[in-house]
C-alpha positions, 0 to 999 in steps of 0.5 A, spaced: 272 427 746 278 428 750 284 431 747 288 425 747 282 421 743 282 427 738 289 426 737 288 419 736 283 420 731 287 425 727 293 420 726 289 414 725 286 417 719 292 420 716 297 417 711 303 420 714 306 423 720 304 430 723 307 435 727 303 438 733 301 444 729 298 440 724 294 435 728 292 441 732 289 445 725 286 438 723 282 437 730 280 445 729 278 444 722 274 437 724 271 441 730 273 435 734 275 439 740 274 446 743 281 449 746 281 454 751 288 455 752 292 461 750 297 456 747 293 450 744 299 447 740 303 447 746 297 443 749 297 438 744 304 437 743 305 436 751 299 431 751 303 427 745 310 427 748 307 425 755 305 418 751 311 418 746 315 412 746 322 414 748 321 420 752 321 419 759 320 424 764 317 425 771 310 427 768 310 422 762 305 416 762 307 409 762 302 407 757 305 409 750 300 411 744 305 415 740 312 415 737 316 420 733 316 418 726 322 423 723 324 430 724 322 435 720 327 441 722 326 443 729 319 439 729 318 432 730 313 428 726 308 423 730 304 417 728 301 412 732 305 406 735 300 401 732 295 403 727 292 396 727 292 395 735 285 396 737 287 399 744 290 405 740 284 406 735 280 412 734 274 409 738 278 407 744 276 409 751 281 413 754 282 412 762 282 418 767 289 417 768 290 419 760 285 425 761 287 432 763 285 434 770 279 439 767 277 433 763 276 429 769 272 434 772 268 435 766 266 428 766 264 428 773 260 434 773 256 431 767 255 424 770 253 429 776 248 432 772 245 426 769 244 423 776 240 430 778 236 430 772 233 423 773 232 424 781 228 431 779 224 427 774 222 421 779 221 426 784 216 430 780 212 424 778 212 422 785 209 428 787 202 431 786 199 435 780 198 441 785 206 441 786 207 440 779 203 446 778 207 450 783 213 448 780 212 451 773 210 457 776 216 458 780 220 456 774 217 462 770 218 467 775 226 464 776 226 465 769 225 473 769 217 473 767 213 477 772 214 484 775 217 481 781 217 474 785 210 474 787 207 475 780 205 468 779 199 464 782 196 457 781 189 458 779 187 451 783 181 447 780 176 452 781 178 456 775 174 456 769 177 454 763 183 449 765 188 454 766 193 452 771 197 458 773 198 465 771 204 470 771 202 478 771 208 481 767 206 488 770 203 491 777 196 492 774 196 485 771 194 488 764 199 483 761 198 476 763 201 469 761 197 463 762 200 456 764 198 449 762 201 444 766 200 437 764 204 431 769 204 426 764 208 419 763 213 419 758 209 415 753 203 419 754 204 425 749 200 431 749 196 432 742 194 437 738 187 437 741 189 439 748 193 445 745 187 447 742 183 447 748 189 451 752 188 456 746 181 456 747 181 457 754 186 463 754 180 467 751 183 474 750 190 473 753 195 473 748 201 469 751 201 462 753 206 456 756 204 449 755 209 445 760 209 437 760 213 432 763 212 428 757 213 430 750 208 433 744 206 430 738 208 432 731 201 435 730 201 439 736 208 442 734 205 443 727 199 446 730 202 451 734 207 453 729 202 455 724 197 458 728 197 466 728 192 467 734 196 467 740 204 467 742 205 460 745 211 456 747 211 449 748 216 446 753 217 438 754 219 434 759 227 434 757 227 441 756 223 442 763 229 439 767 234 443 763 231 449 765 230 447 772 237 445 773 239 452 769 235 456 774 236 452 780 229 451 782 229 447 788 236 446 788 242 449 793 249 450 791 253 445 795 260 447 792 263 451 786 270 449 783 274 454 779 278 451 773 285 455 772 289 456 766 296 458 766 298 465 763 303 463 758 305 470 757 306 472 764 310 466 765 314 466 759 316 474 759 320 473 766 
């Protein structure tokens, strides 16, 4: 939700007009929005007044959503222009022109990430199983497992027991992490038998990570949770993509943008 959508929700559910401070407090109480500004009440008030009937100034919007119901001392009490008009309803979408610049940037970034997730998923499925094994080893190294960036290895087809990768957590290889990597279609879930086989193949190694592009059955998750032999982490396809983006595996930063906030204390004390 944007700030404007939150304000509309609060007012549409209120039986009386509210001040900007009251609206802000209700937004926070309902957990509708997380404010980062030093003067969040001022932000709420500014968003209302830019869309308020009868208030016209250079930065005001032509579309009016709110109106001043009455004055309570120095404070204006606001309400919606029309509670029964669908375009002002709580669920109505707000166009980019009604969003704060940082909200527009956030929305664009989220769309970018979703498109990136889809591209990564398709590339993984179109590559070879060997590529996927190297990918998950690289991911664990990027996450900080292993004593250096060369502490991981793909075992290859000849390795007995079906272990796909190994991470050495110390120089002597006394503490190891075994990896199982399954590049499955989304509808092909990993069951408890495959997890049990992985644990059996680990032998004396205590730590293991089972990674798949699909997901795990409830039985597989329950088995890992209830067994006490090994320390096992299951990573499904959704979590895998999230981690690949977070730790920038196979990604390059093209641009970085800083989002600024005015220091109201500085400008207010001149």
